[in-house]
C-alpha positions in Angstrom: 122.6 49.3 70.6 125.3 52.0 71.4 128.0 51.7 74.3 126.7 53.1 77.5 128.9 54.1 80.8 127.9 55.0 84.0 129.9 56.3 86.6 129.4 58.6 89.7 128.8 55.7 92.1 130.4 55.4 96.0 129.4 54.9 99.7 127.8 57.7 101.4 126.2 58.4 104.9 122.1 59.1 104.7 121.2 62.1 103.9 124.3 63.2 101.4 124.2 63.3 98.0 125.7 61.6 94.4 125.4 62.5 91.1 125.5 60.0 88.4 126.7 60.1 84.9 125.8 58.3 82.2 127.6 58.7 78.8 126.1 57.0 75.2 129.0 57.1 72.6 128.5 57.9 69.4 124.7 58.5 69.7 123.4 61.9 69.2 120.1 62.3 71.1 117.0 63.4 69.0 113.8 62.2 70.3 114.7 59.4 72.8 114.3 58.0 76.1 117.4 58.0 78.8 116.3 55.9 81.7 117.8 55.0 85.4 117.0 51.9 86.8 118.7 50.2 90.3 118.9 46.6 91.4 119.4 46.0 94.9 121.0 42.3 95.9 117.7 39.6 95.8 115.1 42.5 94.2 113.7 42.9 90.6 115.7 45.8 88.7 113.2 49.1 89.1 112.9 52.0 87.1 114.2 54.9 89.1 113.9 58.0 86.7 113.6 58.8 82.9 113.8 61.8 80.9 112.7 62.1 77.1 115.4 64.0 75.4 113.6 65.8 72.6 111.9 68.2 75.1 113.2 67.2 78.4 110.5 65.7 79.9 110.9 63.9 83.1 109.6 60.7 85.1 110.4 59.8 88.5 109.2 57.1 90.6 107.4 57.4 94.1 110.0 56.4 96.4 112.8 59.0 94.7 110.5 61.7 94.3 111.5 65.3 95.6 115.2 64.0 96.3 116.1 62.3 92.4 116.5 64.6 89.7 117.4 63.7 85.9 118.9 66.2 83.0 120.8 66.0 80.2 123.5 67.2 78.4 122.6 66.6 74.6 125.7 68.4 73.3 127.8 65.7 75.5 125.6 62.9 74.9 125.3 62.4 79.0 122.6 61.9 81.1 122.8 63.2 85.1 120.9 61.4 87.8 121.6 63.8 91.1 120.4 61.7 94.1 119.7 64.1 97.4 118.6 62.8 101.0 119.6 59.4 100.4 118.7 57.0 102.5 119.7 53.4 103.2 117.0 51.6 101.1 118.6 53.6 98.2 121.5 51.1 98.2 121.7 49.2 95.0 123.5 48.7 91.9 122.2 51.6 88.9 122.2 51.2 85.5 121.8 54.0 82.9 119.9 52.7 79.8 119.5 53.7 76.3 116.2 53.3 74.1 117.5 54.6 70.8 114.2 54.2 69.0 112.9 57.6 68.3 110.4 57.9 70.5 109.6 59.6 74.3 109.3 57.6 77.1 105.9 58.2 78.0 104.2 55.7 80.5 106.6 52.8 79.5 109.5 54.5 80.7 109.8 52.0 83.4 109.6 49.1 80.5 113.0 47.1 80.8 112.3 45.4 77.3 112.0 48.8 75.3 115.7 49.3 76.3 118.2 47.8 74.1 121.5 49.2 75.3 122.4 49.4 79.1 125.7 50.2 81.4 127.2 47.7 83.3 126.1 49.6 86.3 127.4 51.7 89.2 127.2 51.1 92.8 125.5 53.3 95.1 125.8 52.4 98.9 124.6 54.4 101.7 124.6 53.7 105.2 122.9 55.1 108.3 
């Protein structure tokens, strides 16, 4: 496990934007999968977006396609989630997850069990 710390959450109006950051301390990105998940009250944790750190391939859920963008800064061991055109249904606790094994995201990027390191979460609230 490695320390994972998210930041950047907040309360915004529908249509506005937020950028979440995720710093993985003491870890150098090689060929790993970094992902963002979210969990709303009473709902299961769901995958939002992910990035394979070696070549930068990205993945997004259908619900955020065209609105959210995941990116990375390898030198800073940081992953970002740019969220545009936010909707009330995007309100949730957002978690960053790191898979420190050397393997790309692939089709299992939503699989909770592959991620051994999780942050504490950052709250995003979108009001209409």
